[in-house]
C-alpha positions in Angstrom: -11.4 -30.1 -5.0 -12.0 -30.5 -1.4 -10.2 -29.2 1.6 -10.4 -29.5 5.5 -8.2 -28.9 8.4 -7.5 -29.7 12.1 -5.6 -28.0 14.9 -4.6 -28.4 18.5 -4.6 -25.6 21.1 -3.7 -25.7 24.8 -1.9 -23.6 27.4 0.6 -26.4 28.2 2.8 -28.1 25.6 2.1 -31.5 27.1 -1.7 -31.0 26.4 -1.2 -30.5 22.7 -1.9 -33.3 20.2 1.1 -34.7 18.5 1.9 -33.0 15.1 1.6 -36.3 13.3 -1.9 -36.9 14.8 -3.0 -33.4 13.8 -1.8 -33.9 10.3 -3.4 -37.4 9.9 -6.8 -36.1 11.2 -6.6 -33.2 8.8 -5.9 -35.5 5.9 -8.6 -38.0 6.9 -11.2 -35.3 7.2 -10.3 -34.0 3.8 -10.4 -37.5 2.1 -13.8 -38.2 3.8 -15.3 -35.2 1.8 -14.4 -36.5 -1.6 -17.3 -37.1 -4.0 -19.6 -34.8 -2.0 -23.2 -34.3 -3.2 -25.9 -31.7 -2.8 -29.2 -32.5 -1.1 -32.8 -31.7 -2.3 -34.4 -29.2 0.0 -36.1 -30.8 3.0 -36.7 -30.6 6.8 -34.7 -32.9 8.8 -33.0 -33.3 12.2 -29.5 -31.9 12.3 -26.4 -32.7 14.4 -23.9 -29.9 14.7 -20.5 -31.6 15.3 -18.6 -30.5 18.4 -16.1 -28.4 16.4 -18.9 -26.2 15.0 -21.5 -26.5 17.9 -19.7 -23.8 19.9 -20.9 -21.2 17.3 -24.4 -21.8 18.4 -23.5 -20.9 22.0 -21.7 -17.9 20.6 -25.0 -16.7 19.0 -26.7 -17.3 22.4 -24.1 -15.2 24.2 -24.4 -12.4 21.6 -28.2 -12.3 22.2 -27.8 -11.8 26.0 -24.9 -9.3 25.9 -25.7 -6.0 27.6 -25.0 -4.0 24.5 -27.6 -5.9 22.5 -30.1 -5.6 25.3 -30.1 -1.9 26.0 -30.2 -1.3 22.3 -33.2 -3.6 22.1 -31.5 -5.6 19.4 -32.0 -9.1 20.7 -34.6 -11.9 20.3 -34.0 -12.7 23.9 -34.9 -9.2 25.3 -37.0 -9.4 28.4 -36.6 -13.2 28.6 -34.9 -13.3 32.0 -36.4 -16.0 34.1 -38.1 -17.6 31.1 -37.6 -21.0 29.4 -35.3 -20.7 26.4 -33.8 -24.2 26.4 -35.2 -27.6 27.4 -35.3 -28.2 31.1 -32.3 -30.5 31.1 -29.9 -27.9 29.7 -27.4 -26.0 31.8 -25.0 -23.4 30.3 -22.5 -21.9 32.7 -19.2 -20.0 33.0 -16.1 -21.2 34.8 -13.6 -18.3 34.5 -11.1 -19.6 37.0 -10.8 -23.2 35.7 -7.1 -24.2 36.0 -5.3 -24.5 32.7 -8.4 -23.6 30.5 -7.8 -21.2 27.6 -10.3 -18.6 28.8 -9.4 -18.5 32.5 -8.9 -15.2 34.2 -9.2 -14.0 37.8 -10.8 -10.6 36.7 -12.5 -9.2 33.7 -11.4 -6.3 31.4 -12.5 -3.8 34.0 -10.8 -5.4 37.0 -14.0 -6.9 38.3 -13.4 -10.3 40.0 -14.7 -13.2 37.9 -16.7 -16.1 39.4 -18.6 -19.2 38.3 -22.2 -18.4 37.3 -25.0 -20.0 35.3 -26.5 -18.4 32.3 -29.0 -21.2 31.7 -30.2 -23.4 34.6 -32.9 -26.0 34.1 -33.4 -24.4 30.6 -34.2 -21.0 32.0 -32.4 -17.8 31.3 -31.0 -16.7 34.7 -28.3 -14.2 33.9 -27.2 -11.7 31.2 -23.6 -11.0 30.1 -22.9 -7.5 31.4 -20.0 -5.1 31.9 -20.3 -2.0 34.1 -21.6 0.4 31.4 -24.2 -2.0 30.0 -25.3 -3.0 33.6 -25.7 0.7 34.4 -27.9 1.3 31.2 -30.1 -1.7 32.2 -30.3 -0.8 35.9 -28.5 -3.9 36.9 -25.1 -4.9 38.3 -22.1 -6.1 36.3 -21.7 -9.9 35.9 -17.8 -9.6 35.5 -18.0 -10.0 31.8 -16.2 -7.0 30.4 -14.3 -8.5 27.5 -16.8 -11.4 27.1 -17.4 -14.9 28.6 -14.6 -17.1 29.9 -14.8 -20.9 29.7 -18.5 -21.1 28.8 -19.7 -24.6 28.8 -22.9 -26.6 28.2 -23.2 -29.7 30.3 -22.9 -32.8 28.1 -25.3 -35.8 28.0 -24.3 -39.4 28.0 -24.0 -40.0 24.2 -20.9 -39.4 22.1 -21.3 -38.2 18.5 -22.1 -41.7 17.1 -24.7 -42.1 19.8 -26.3 -38.8 18.7 -26.4 -40.1 15.1 -28.1 -43.3 16.2 -30.6 -41.2 18.1 -31.2 -39.0 15.1 -31.6 -41.9 12.7 -31.9 -40.0 9.4 -30.7 -36.5 8.9 -27.7 -34.2 8.5 -24.4 -34.1 10.3 -22.9 -30.6 9.9 -19.1 -30.4 10.2 -18.5 -27.0 8.6 -20.4 -23.7 8.6 -20.0 -20.9 6.1 -21.1 -17.3 6.0 -22.6 -14.9 8.5 -26.4 -15.2 8.0 -27.4 -14.8 11.6 -29.7 -12.0 12.9 -29.7 -11.7 16.7 -32.5 -9.2 16.5 -35.0 -11.7 15.1 -33.2 -15.0 15.7 -33.2 -15.9 12.0 -30.5 -18.3 11.2 -29.3 -19.3 7.7 -25.7 -20.5 7.0 -23.9 -22.4 4.3 -22.8 -25.8 5.4 -21.1 -29.1 4.6 -21.1 -32.4 6.3 -22.5 -35.9 5.9 -26.0 -37.4 5.1 -27.0 -40.0 7.8 -29.5 -42.8 7.4 -30.3 -45.4 10.2 -27.6 -43.7 12.3 -24.8 -44.3 9.9 -23.0 -41.9 7.6 -23.9 -42.5 3.9 -22.0 -39.9 2.0 -20.5 -36.4 2.2 -22.6 -33.4 1.2 -21.7 -29.8 0.4 -23.1 -26.6 -1.2 -26.1 -26.6 1.1 -27.8 -24.2 3.5 -29.1 -24.9 7.0 -31.8 -22.5 8.1 -34.2 -22.0 11.1 -34.7 -19.6 14.0 -32.5 -19.6 17.0 -35.5 -19.4 19.3 -36.8 -22.6 17.9 -33.4 -24.3 17.6 -32.7 -23.7 21.4 -36.1 -24.9 22.5 -35.9 -27.9 20.2 -32.4 -29.0 21.4 -32.7 -32.7 21.7 -29.4 -33.8 23.2 -25.9 -32.6 23.9 -23.1 -35.0 23.1 -20.2 -36.1 25.5 -17.6 -35.4 22.7 -16.7 -32.0 24.2 -14.3 -29.9 22.1 -12.1 -28.2 24.6 -9.9 -26.2 22.2 -11.6 -22.8 22.7 -13.1 -20.4 25.1 -16.6 -21.9 24.4 -16.7 -25.6 25.0 -19.6 -27.9 23.7 -20.2 -31.4 22.6 -22.1 -32.2 19.4 -25.7 -30.8 19.4 -28.8 -32.5 18.1 -31.5 -30.2 16.9 -34.9 -31.7 16.3 -35.5 -30.2 12.9 -34.1 -27.6 10.5 -34.6 -26.7 6.8 -31.8 -27.9 4.6 -31.7 -26.3 1.3 -29.7 -27.7 -1.7 -30.8 -28.5 -5.1 
């Protein structure tokens, strides 16, 4: 009683994975989840696989959107110019990247888009604003009416297996469930499935667990970004190693 999936997405047909490869990967991912177990509650390092890591960046973007800021409904309110990620982290937008899924020369209000950093050297250096929210905050639009376009976090030098080796013992998350994220407080709690890892090697699949923490701490305690970037969406990220989170199971 397990299921999983895979898909391919691109603007050009030639950039799509072969249908046979997509089917084989979906089948392999499903078979890998057979005989899954639950885990006793514990605090461990967590690797978010690339296919789910983009959701963490999505929560970050939600917290720096103009609407959340002028409503004072963000845990990153008044944090502009402050350290919110480790110093090595850079998160930036490339809205005119040729062939990328989110590329556009202008935003939803006709404002010209341009490359810009949201996080540089770990510091929050820009919000995500349209004209209305910028006016409410006494700032200028960032050309983000309709959201971000081709948001990226710079990768490190390790692929996913390298991150598992660096983690040693902990949890690899390959699926997230539910919507237990509060961008006002930063509290994070979501259902999850994945694999238990010891000595950098996958031991067995796990399911029916919850991973919990606070986004403020998770961002500051981001240990490493993987080189295995998932480029199938508008937000692109490699696997993310977070220093510690609470994993609740049995």
